[in-house]
Backbone bond lengths (Angstrom), bond angles and torsions (degrees), N, CA, C in turn:
res aa  C-N    CA-C-N  psi(-1)  N-CA   C-N-CA  omega(-1)  CA-C   N-CA-C  phi
1 M - - - 1.469 - - 1.524 108.90 -
2 D 1.321 116.87 106.49 1.455 121.17 -171.40 1.520 113.10 -74.72
3 N 1.330 118.37 -18.24 1.457 119.94 -176.75 1.521 113.17 -90.83
4 G 1.323 118.08 8.11 1.454 121.21 -179.54 1.517 112.45 -116.22
5 W 1.345 115.51 167.29 1.459 122.19 -178.93 1.520 110.92 -122.84
6 S 1.327 115.69 138.49 1.459 122.60 170.00 1.527 107.84 -115.18
7 F 1.324 116.25 117.95 1.462 121.60 178.07 1.520 109.10 -95.14
8 C 1.315 116.51 118.71 1.457 122.42 -178.55 1.522 108.30 -106.27
9 I 1.327 116.64 102.65 1.458 122.56 -175.66 1.523 109.50 -99.88
10 V 1.308 115.88 118.90 1.462 121.57 -179.78 1.526 108.75 -94.34
11 T 1.319 115.85 124.00 1.458 119.49 -178.21 1.519 110.70 -132.99
12 A 1.330 114.71 179.44 1.461 121.77 -178.78 1.522 107.94 -145.60
13 P 1.332 118.59 164.70 1.462 120.89 -179.96 1.527 112.92 -53.09
14 K 1.329 116.09 144.22 1.472 124.87 175.76 1.523 113.24 76.62
15 N 1.337 117.67 9.85 1.463 120.31 178.90 1.527 112.27 -105.66
16 D 1.330 117.66 21.92 1.455 121.56 -173.01 1.526 113.24 -59.02
17 D 1.322 117.57 -42.79 1.462 120.42 -176.53 1.517 111.66 -61.95
18 I 1.315 116.29 -43.04 1.465 118.99 -177.50 1.525 111.20 -74.24
19 V 1.346 117.49 -30.62 1.464 120.77 174.91 1.525 110.19 -62.00
20 L 1.330 116.47 -42.82 1.462 120.51 179.93 1.530 111.12 -62.54
21 K 1.328 116.61 -38.70 1.467 120.04 177.10 1.520 110.74 -64.59
22 N 1.331 115.82 -41.98 1.462 121.02 177.69 1.527 110.46 -58.96
23 I 1.317 116.08 -51.14 1.468 121.12 -178.75 1.522 111.17 -58.75
24 S 1.326 116.79 -40.21 1.466 119.78 -177.82 1.525 111.92 -63.32
25 T 1.355 117.38 -33.24 1.471 119.24 178.34 1.529 110.77 -69.18
26 I 1.328 116.19 -33.49 1.472 119.69 178.04 1.521 110.43 -71.02
27 L 1.321 116.16 -46.85 1.472 120.18 -179.75 1.529 111.12 -60.37
28 S 1.328 116.62 -36.04 1.469 119.89 179.21 1.523 111.68 -65.11
29 E 1.335 116.47 -38.24 1.457 120.56 179.70 1.528 112.25 -73.75
30 F 1.322 117.23 -29.90 1.469 121.50 -173.17 1.525 112.30 -109.43
31 I 1.313 117.11 23.84 1.456 121.61 -174.10 1.525 113.52 -59.79
32 T 1.331 116.88 -29.52 1.466 120.41 179.66 1.527 112.35 -106.47
33 E 1.330 116.76 8.10 1.459 120.98 -176.38 1.530 111.43 -101.49
34 K 1.318 115.74 156.23 1.456 121.42 178.27 1.531 112.82 -113.24
35 N 1.328 116.28 -35.57 1.463 120.24 -172.87 1.530 112.28 -89.17
36 Y 1.318 114.66 72.56 1.459 119.72 175.09 1.521 108.44 -156.72
37 E 1.325 114.68 160.58 1.452 121.34 175.46 1.513 109.28 -148.86
38 I 1.313 115.95 156.88 1.460 122.67 177.47 1.525 107.82 -123.23
39 I 1.325 115.78 121.83 1.460 121.41 178.38 1.521 107.75 -113.17
40 V 1.319 116.80 116.48 1.455 122.08 177.85 1.519 107.71 -103.10
41 I 1.321 116.85 117.04 1.454 120.24 -176.60 1.526 110.27 -117.03
42 G 1.317 115.26 121.25 1.449 122.50 -176.15 1.519 109.52 135.13
43 K 1.297 117.29 173.79 1.454 121.86 -176.07 1.529 111.42 -73.06
44 T 1.323 116.54 122.85 1.460 122.80 172.72 1.525 108.25 -135.27
45 K 1.312 115.95 151.71 1.457 119.97 177.97 1.521 110.21 -77.30
46 K 1.307 116.66 127.28 1.465 121.18 -179.41 1.519 111.73 -60.96
47 T 1.312 117.19 -27.86 1.464 121.11 -176.91 1.528 113.53 -71.92
48 V 1.334 117.40 -16.97 1.464 119.50 -178.44 1.534 112.13 -113.80
49 R 1.289 117.43 6.94 1.467 120.04 -178.73 1.528 111.32 -73.14
50 I 1.327 115.63 142.53 1.458 121.12 174.89 1.526 108.57 -78.02
51 D 1.303 116.12 127.33 1.463 121.18 179.35 1.526 108.78 -87.36
52 H 1.312 116.08 101.74 1.468 121.24 -175.74 1.522 108.13 -145.56
53 H 1.315 116.40 137.72 1.470 119.93 -174.43 1.525 113.19 -65.20
54 N 1.327 118.69 -18.44 1.463 121.15 -179.45 1.527 113.21 -97.69
55 I 1.327 117.31 6.61 1.465 120.82 -177.42 1.522 109.89 -114.48
56 T 1.342 115.29 129.26 1.458 122.05 176.19 1.522 108.83 -120.16
57 Y 1.320 116.02 133.40 1.463 121.28 177.66 1.522 108.90 -108.71
58 I 1.319 115.93 128.66 1.458 121.56 179.19 1.517 108.78 -120.47
59 D 1.317 116.29 110.63 1.466 120.94 175.81 1.520 108.77 -86.75
60 I 1.315 115.86 133.43 1.463 119.70 174.12 1.518 108.68 -129.56
61 N 1.293 115.55 159.28 1.450 121.17 179.42 1.523 109.91 -68.10
62 E 1.334 117.02 118.42 1.461 121.30 -178.67 1.530 112.32 -82.44
63 D 1.313 117.68 -10.61 1.463 120.47 -174.38 1.523 112.04 -88.10
64 F 1.324 115.91 63.29 1.461 121.57 177.62 1.530 107.45 -90.59
65 Y 1.307 117.01 89.77 1.459 120.28 -176.47 1.527 110.45 -104.87
66 F 1.282 115.63 125.20 1.450 121.03 176.50 1.525 108.55 -134.95
67 P 1.337 118.00 146.06 1.465 118.54 175.63 1.523 110.61 -54.02
68 N 1.314 116.07 131.18 1.451 118.89 -173.78 1.523 110.20 -153.10
69 F 1.341 116.59 114.61 1.451 121.06 -179.30 1.532 110.52 -118.02
70 S 1.330 116.24 36.03 1.461 119.91 -179.10 1.526 110.65 -70.28
71 W 1.338 115.60 159.07 1.460 121.13 179.49 1.519 110.82 -62.00
72 N 1.348 117.63 -37.57 1.461 120.87 177.91 1.524 111.37 -60.47
73 N 1.311 116.31 -42.54 1.458 119.35 -179.65 1.528 112.28 -70.28
74 I 1.316 116.55 -33.65 1.459 119.80 175.99 1.524 110.09 -62.44
75 K 1.341 117.29 -44.20 1.464 121.19 179.40 1.520 110.58 -64.03
76 R 1.349 116.72 -42.32 1.466 119.33 179.17 1.519 111.17 -66.83
77 A 1.330 116.63 -38.08 1.461 119.89 -179.89 1.528 110.78 -62.12
78 I 1.328 116.37 -39.82 1.460 120.80 178.50 1.533 110.49 -67.47
79 K 1.317 116.14 -45.04 1.462 120.78 -178.54 1.521 111.63 -64.57
80 E 1.335 116.78 -42.68 1.458 121.29 -176.66 1.518 113.15 -92.58
81 K 1.344 115.81 -3.86 1.466 121.46 -178.16 1.533 110.47 52.82
82 S 1.325 113.84 50.45 1.466 120.38 -174.03 1.524 111.01 -128.66
83 I 1.325 116.32 118.92 1.460 120.74 174.99 1.527 110.40 -67.72
84 K 1.349 116.22 -35.54 1.458 120.15 -179.96 1.526 110.79 -59.09
85 R 1.331 115.59 -43.21 1.460 119.99 -179.62 1.522 110.75 -61.60
86 L 1.313 117.33 -32.22 1.457 121.34 179.42 1.526 111.38 -70.52
87 L 1.317 116.41 -37.91 1.460 120.55 -171.63 1.519 114.37 -89.08
88 F 1.339 118.13 -27.01 1.458 119.70 -169.81 1.527 112.77 -128.12
89 K 1.312 114.39 153.12 1.461 121.36 173.46 1.531 109.27 -83.53
90 Y 1.326 115.54 142.14 1.452 121.01 177.49 1.530 108.67 -124.30
91 G 1.321 117.17 145.52 1.448 121.27 172.78 1.512 113.93 82.98
92 P 1.336 118.33 83.18 1.477 120.81 179.16 1.526 111.35 -77.41
93 I 1.315 116.23 64.47 1.461 122.75 -170.99 1.524 112.25 -62.63
94 S 1.316 117.11 -41.43 1.466 120.50 -178.63 1.524 110.78 -66.90
95 Y 1.321 115.78 -43.88 1.467 120.36 178.68 1.521 110.56 -59.63
96 K 1.319 117.39 -44.03 1.462 121.43 -178.85 1.530 111.33 -60.50
97 K 1.325 116.20 -47.56 1.463 120.01 -178.02 1.525 111.12 -65.39
98 N 1.314 116.57 -42.95 1.469 120.38 178.62 1.523 110.83 -62.70
99 Y 1.324 116.57 -44.82 1.465 120.80 -177.28 1.525 110.78 -64.06
100 A 1.330 117.25 -44.46 1.465 120.82 179.40 1.524 110.79 -61.57
101 A 1.327 116.41 -42.40 1.467 120.54 -179.94 1.526 111.31 -62.33
102 K 1.319 116.57 -38.54 1.465 120.64 179.51 1.529 111.55 -65.92
103 Q 1.338 117.10 -29.40 1.465 121.15 179.95 1.520 112.09 -83.02
104 A 1.328 118.08 -16.97 1.464 122.56 -174.13 1.525 111.53 -66.31
105 K 1.332 115.62 145.43 1.461 119.80 -179.49 1.526 113.26 -106.16
106 Y 1.324 117.74 -10.12 1.464 120.35 178.32 1.524 110.20 -105.92
107 N 1.328 116.05 158.59 1.453 120.04 -174.06 1.518 113.73 -86.09
108 K 1.332 117.80 -16.36 1.464 120.22 176.98 1.524 108.12 -100.42
109 L 1.318 114.97 113.92 1.455 121.02 -179.14 1.524 110.00 -103.37
110 C 1.317 115.34 137.51 1.459 121.61 169.36 1.523 106.05 -116.31
111 I 1.322 116.23 106.44 1.461 121.74 -176.66 1.518 108.15 -99.78
112 M 1.323 116.13 122.91 1.455 119.28 -170.16 1.523 112.27 -148.28
113 H 1.325 115.93 151.79 1.449 121.20 171.60 1.523 108.50 -79.14
114 D 1.323 116.63 160.88 1.460 120.32 -170.84 1.522 114.33 -66.26
115 Y 1.332 118.49 -19.62 1.463 120.81 -176.46 1.536 113.47 -91.92
116 V 1.330 117.28 13.25 1.465 121.79 178.94 1.527 108.90 -100.40
117 G 1.314 117.22 134.88 1.461 120.82 177.97 1.518 111.17 -125.05
118 L 1.330 116.42 143.51 1.461 120.48 176.91 1.530 109.66 -74.36
119 E 1.303 117.03 137.10 1.455 121.98 173.75 1.525 109.62 -87.00
120 K 1.313 116.64 155.66 1.458 122.00 -179.98 1.529 110.24 -56.60
121 G 1.309 116.98 132.46 1.451 121.51 -179.20 1.517 113.89 93.56
122 W 1.341 116.61 2.80 1.464 120.18 -179.56 1.525 111.00 -57.85
123 L 1.323 117.38 -48.33 1.464 120.90 -176.46 1.519 111.68 -66.83
124 S 1.316 117.61 -46.31 1.461 119.59 179.22 1.524 110.75 -63.44
125 G 1.331 116.20 -31.66 1.459 119.83 176.70 1.510 112.03 -64.07
126 F 1.340 116.86 -41.87 1.466 119.49 178.54 1.528 111.32 -73.00
127 N 1.320 116.71 -33.10 1.469 118.74 175.13 1.519 110.26 -62.35
128 N 1.315 116.14 -38.15 1.464 121.38 177.53 1.522 111.43 -70.32
129 F 1.322 116.01 -35.25 1.468 122.09 -178.39 1.527 111.73 -69.09
130 G 1.329 117.40 -36.06 1.456 121.17 178.11 1.518 113.36 94.89
131 N 1.326 116.04 -173.24 1.467 122.34 -173.71 1.524 114.34 -110.95
132 N 1.312 118.18 8.93 1.460 121.04 -175.51 1.529 110.76 -84.80
133 W 1.329 116.43 70.01 1.456 121.57 178.85 1.525 110.20 -161.33
134 D 1.314 115.17 153.14 1.459 122.40 169.57 1.524 109.98 -101.30
135 V 1.331 115.27 -45.34 1.461 122.30 177.82 1.518 107.52 -127.47
136 S 1.319 116.06 126.62 1.461 119.62 -177.79 1.524 110.82 -128.76
137 M 1.308 114.53 141.22 1.459 121.98 172.89 1.529 107.79 -115.04
138 N 1.335 116.71 156.58 1.459 120.41 168.54 1.527 108.65 -136.18
139 I 1.279 117.99 -177.98 1.460 121.81 -175.94 1.533 110.34 -64.99
140 I 1.325 116.21 130.94 1.462 122.66 176.71 1.527 108.35 -117.45
141 L 1.334 115.78 126.93 1.459 121.43 178.69 1.523 110.25 -116.64
142 N 1.323 115.25 139.15 1.456 120.09 169.66 1.535 107.43 -70.41
143 Q 1.308 117.57 171.13 1.460 119.41 -176.48 1.519 112.76 -63.88
144 D 1.330 117.52 -23.41 1.465 121.30 178.56 1.524 112.17 -90.88
145 N 1.347 116.23 13.67 1.474 123.63 176.76 1.524 114.17 72.81
146 T 1.318 118.05 10.66 1.456 119.42 172.26 1.530 109.20 -81.53
147 R 1.307 115.53 152.14 1.458 120.68 -178.70 1.522 110.04 -69.13
148 Y 1.332 116.06 135.29 1.451 120.69 178.02 1.529 108.76 -105.12
149 R 1.340 116.78 -165.68 1.464 120.64 -175.42 1.533 109.79 -78.98
150 D 1.316 115.84 85.12 1.467 118.94 178.41 1.528 111.54 -105.09
151 W 1.299 117.92 -69.64 1.466 122.21 -176.37 1.516 107.84 -104.90
152 C 1.334 116.88 98.70 1.463 121.30 -166.68 1.526 113.14 -127.59
153 A 1.313 114.08 149.51 1.468 121.01 163.43 1.522 106.60 -98.20
154 W 1.323 116.19 152.27 1.458 119.51 178.86 1.527 112.79 -112.70
155 D 1.309 116.25 -48.93 1.460 119.62 -173.92 1.527 110.99 -128.70
156 Y 1.324 115.78 45.80 1.464 119.52 178.80 1.531 108.70 -61.66
157 P 1.332 117.90 131.82 1.468 121.44 -175.05 1.528 113.21 -52.39
158 D 1.322 115.58 130.31 1.462 124.39 176.53 1.529 113.92 65.76
159 I 1.344 117.40 6.78 1.467 120.27 177.78 1.525 110.64 -125.88
160 G 1.343 116.17 -61.56 1.457 119.60 -177.76 1.513 112.36 104.40
161 P 1.337 118.41 -150.03 1.464 121.11 -173.11 1.520 113.28 -81.51
162 G 1.341 115.49 142.39 1.455 120.76 177.69 1.510 110.83 -177.80
163 L 1.333 115.52 170.34 1.456 121.34 177.99 1.511 110.45 -81.07
164 L 1.331 114.72 142.62 1.464 120.98 178.39 1.522 110.80 -106.07
165 P 1.328 117.59 153.72 1.462 119.25 167.86 1.528 108.82 -59.28
166 Y 1.318 117.36 140.85 1.461 120.50 -174.90 1.526 113.45 -60.46
167 E 1.313 116.37 -26.23 1.468 119.00 -175.16 1.524 112.74 -86.95
168 H 1.318 118.18 0.40 1.460 120.33 -176.91 1.520 112.31 -116.32
169 Y 1.316 114.32 155.18 1.462 121.98 -179.04 1.519 108.87 -135.98
170 V 1.329 116.41 139.52 1.461 121.18 174.94 1.526 108.27 -129.31
171 K 1.299 115.92 163.38 1.469 120.16 179.90 1.525 111.90 -69.77
172 Q 1.319 116.57 -21.69 1.470 120.90 -172.81 1.537 111.70 -94.58
173 M 1.325 116.80 44.13 1.458 121.11 -174.50 1.524 112.62 -75.29
174 Y 1.344 113.71 158.46 1.461 122.07 177.03 1.528 108.62 -140.09
175 I 1.330 116.90 130.89 1.462 122.77 177.82 1.527 108.90 -107.83
176 S 1.317 116.61 121.00 1.457 121.28 -179.06 1.517 110.99 -68.52
177 G 1.333 116.66 136.40 1.449 120.84 178.81 1.512 114.03 -74.72
178 T 1.327 117.33 -9.17 1.463 121.02 178.58 1.518 111.51 -60.43
179 Y 1.332 115.23 -38.16 1.463 121.00 -177.57 1.520 108.65 -162.34
180 F 1.324 116.89 130.12 1.459 120.78 171.46 1.526 108.97 -163.84
181 C 1.315 115.47 159.98 1.461 121.96 177.06 1.524 108.58 -113.65
182 V 1.323 115.69 140.85 1.457 120.02 -175.10 1.523 108.81 -152.63
183 K 1.311 117.20 144.62 1.463 120.44 174.75 1.528 108.98 -71.64
184 R 1.322 114.96 136.26 1.464 120.31 -174.00 1.529 111.72 -57.83
185 K 1.326 117.76 -45.89 1.467 120.81 -178.39 1.531 110.37 -57.91
186 F 1.320 116.61 -44.97 1.459 120.50 -179.60 1.523 110.30 -64.19
187 F 1.330 116.41 -42.14 1.459 119.44 -177.56 1.524 112.09 -68.35
188 I 1.318 116.61 -42.26 1.468 119.98 179.07 1.522 110.89 -61.28
189 E 1.322 115.93 -32.83 1.459 119.86 178.04 1.533 112.30 -80.05
190 N 1.328 115.96 -13.08 1.470 121.04 -177.52 1.529 109.37 -139.57
191 L 1.311 116.07 65.09 1.456 121.25 -176.13 1.525 112.10 -70.00
192 L 1.332 114.93 159.89 1.455 120.56 173.91 1.524 110.46 -66.65
193 N 1.301 116.30 153.82 1.458 122.51 178.91 1.529 109.27 -76.98
194 E 1.322 117.45 108.78 1.458 121.60 -173.89 1.524 113.68 -73.89
195 S 1.306 117.72 -6.28 1.466 119.47 174.29 1.529 111.19 -79.85
196 L 1.347 116.63 -9.80 1.466 121.21 179.50 1.522 109.50 -100.05
197 F 1.323 116.26 128.22 1.455 123.26 -177.70 1.526 110.54 -106.06
198 W 1.344 115.10 -177.84 1.457 120.99 -179.09 1.526 110.35 -54.21
199 G 1.340 115.98 132.28 1.452 121.09 179.25 1.510 114.90 83.41
200 E 1.342 117.24 4.71 1.464 120.10 -177.97 1.532 112.33 -110.52
201 A 1.334 115.98 23.48 1.474 122.57 171.25 1.519 113.45 60.74
202 E 1.329 116.38 43.26 1.466 119.89 177.67 1.521 111.68 -64.38
203 D 1.345 116.75 -29.89 1.463 120.43 -179.90 1.523 111.64 -72.35
204 I 1.331 116.42 -34.85 1.468 119.51 178.00 1.526 110.18 -67.76
205 E 1.314 116.41 -46.49 1.466 120.18 178.99 1.523 110.27 -58.32
206 W 1.329 116.78 -43.68 1.467 121.52 -179.35 1.530 110.88 -65.38
207 S 1.323 116.86 -44.88 1.460 121.33 -179.08 1.518 112.03 -59.82
208 L 1.319 116.01 -46.90 1.466 120.05 -178.97 1.526 111.30 -64.49
209 R 1.310 115.79 -29.56 1.466 119.91 -178.95 1.530 111.75 -79.31
210 V 1.326 117.90 -46.06 1.467 119.27 -172.38 1.528 113.19 -86.91
211 R 1.334 117.73 -17.25 1.461 117.98 179.52 1.524 111.89 -67.83
212 E 1.337 116.57 -13.22 1.459 120.69 174.52 1.523 111.60 -80.89
213 K 1.337 117.05 -10.93 1.460 121.10 -174.50 1.524 113.39 -109.75
214 T 1.322 117.43 -16.58 1.455 120.42 -178.22 1.517 109.19 -155.53
215 Q 1.325 116.55 168.04 1.466 121.30 175.51 1.524 108.08 -106.52
216 F 1.326 116.33 122.95 1.452 120.54 178.21 1.528 109.75 -65.11
217 K 1.335 115.91 147.74 1.468 120.65 -179.83 1.530 109.82 -119.49
218 M 1.339 115.46 143.81 1.463 121.64 -179.19 1.522 110.56 -109.30
219 N 1.321 116.30 120.35 1.460 122.57 177.75 1.524 108.73 -101.52
220 I 1.322 116.02 106.17 1.474 120.22 -178.25 1.521 112.13 -85.36
221 H 1.335 117.15 -1.82 1.464 121.10 -176.51 1.529 113.06 -87.46
222 S 1.324 117.68 -13.22 1.459 121.76 -177.09 1.523 110.36 -121.84
223 K 1.344 115.15 149.59 1.457 120.76 179.90 1.525 110.54 -134.96
224 V 1.332 114.80 149.85 1.458 121.41 165.99 1.520 107.04 -125.58
225 K 1.332 114.83 156.89 1.465 119.79 -178.65 1.520 108.90 -139.01
226 F 1.318 116.34 139.17 1.453 120.64 -179.49 1.524 110.65 -68.35
227 L 1.312 115.24 143.67 1.456 122.29 179.27 1.523 111.79 -89.89
228 K 1.318 116.06 -0.34 1.456 122.85 172.56 1.518 107.42 -144.82
229 L 1.316 116.29 159.36 1.458 120.31 -178.93 1.519 109.96 -81.79
230 K 1.322 116.16 118.43 1.458 120.87 175.65 1.529 109.00 -78.38
231 P 1.329 116.91 145.95 1.469 120.85 -174.81 1.525 112.72 -53.70
232 K 1.334 115.28 137.87 1.456 120.08 -179.41 1.525 112.22 -88.99
233 D 1.353 116.84 5.71 1.458 119.68 175.53 1.526 111.45 -102.78
234 H 1.349 116.39 11.70 1.460 122.21 177.10 1.532 108.77 -113.25
235 P 1.338 118.02 161.24 1.463 119.55 174.70 1.529 110.38 -54.58
236 P 1.335 118.70 140.87 1.472 126.99 12.60 1.520 114.51 -94.45
237 Y 1.344 117.40 19.78 1.457 120.78 -174.18 1.526 113.67 -96.14
238 T 1.318 117.39 -3.32 1.460 119.66 178.21 1.524 110.33 -71.48
239 Q 1.313 115.90 158.89 1.460 120.30 -178.70 1.529 111.16 -60.23
240 E 1.331 116.24 -38.21 1.468 119.55 179.71 1.521 110.79 -60.60
241 W 1.346 116.27 -47.92 1.466 119.59 -178.65 1.531 111.39 -66.50
242 I 1.307 117.22 -39.17 1.473 120.29 179.00 1.525 110.59 -61.87
243 E 1.333 116.29 -46.54 1.464 119.95 179.80 1.525 111.53 -66.11
244 N 1.337 116.44 -40.98 1.463 120.02 179.39 1.522 111.51 -65.87
245 T 1.331 116.26 -38.15 1.463 120.45 177.71 1.524 110.58 -61.83
246 Q 1.318 116.27 -42.51 1.464 120.00 177.97 1.529 110.88 -61.66
247 K 1.329 116.40 -40.49 1.465 120.26 179.13 1.533 110.68 -65.95
248 L 1.338 116.97 -41.81 1.460 120.40 179.97 1.527 111.25 -65.21
249 Y 1.325 116.68 -40.93 1.472 119.90 176.50 1.523 110.45 -64.12
250 S 1.322 116.15 -40.18 1.459 120.51 -178.85 1.510 111.02 -64.93
251 L 1.315 117.15 -38.98 1.457 120.74 178.92 1.516 112.11 -62.87
252 Q 1.328 115.24 -32.09 1.462 120.21 -178.82 1.524 112.12 -87.97
253 G 1.328 116.09 -0.36 1.458 118.86 177.39 1.508 113.16 77.55
254 N 1.351 117.74 24.24 1.451 121.41 -179.93 1.522 110.27 -109.66
255 I 1.340 116.09 155.41 1.454 122.05 174.68 1.521 107.31 -85.90
256 V 1.322 115.51 132.33 1.456 119.98 -179.50 1.519 109.15 -74.58
257 S 1.320 117.95 124.03 1.443 121.51 176.16 1.513 109.59 -85.84
258 K 1.324 116.83 154.76 1.452 120.96 179.28 1.511 109.45 -74.24
259 R 1.335 116.28 133.77 1.457 120.68 -177.63 1.519 109.63 -125.49
């Protein structure tokens, strides 16, 4: 059913409060709509779940442990002083997203982490944007209203990763796994790599693979906003990303706005 939406919310244990906030933003936007569903995948407490006919909760085993000596895990092990973090992978993020998409009954998927909330006018913005897309991004704001990683280049020649002006497109695009919209048929044919876990750049691998098959579309009419403040020492707030963003704007002949 192409006129409906399936929201696939990826969560983890102890995130119940923020999941409820996420769900409430969706219900507020779809209060008069019928063709939508919310799929929450990950551990949630049954005692705090919202009882709603359009919401499905899928519990999966979070203990996906595999031998893992990646550099990312070494850094986390040192930071958290955890031998377990050094030895095992945590967070089967790709598996969760793929599984939720397979369960979805509508063709328009909104795949999102639990701390993302829809802003007022999100649905009308997508109605205005139309259905001519396989993969769509819209404006993403951090909780402090600064622009997050929404419309991005990843490997632009001689520059690298940075934010793009919304009106421009390059071949070297990158779609953040934190939040994106995708047609179910396209996604099922191009699933995430389930061998990649949380923190292992599954979104980058997916972006580089599928950008050869379709052109990503930017919907400036809809916004989402984080329900918690994401660290300001991570991209797109690092010096590298700031400088690269300025270079990308300059190449397009635009003035860089303060973010």
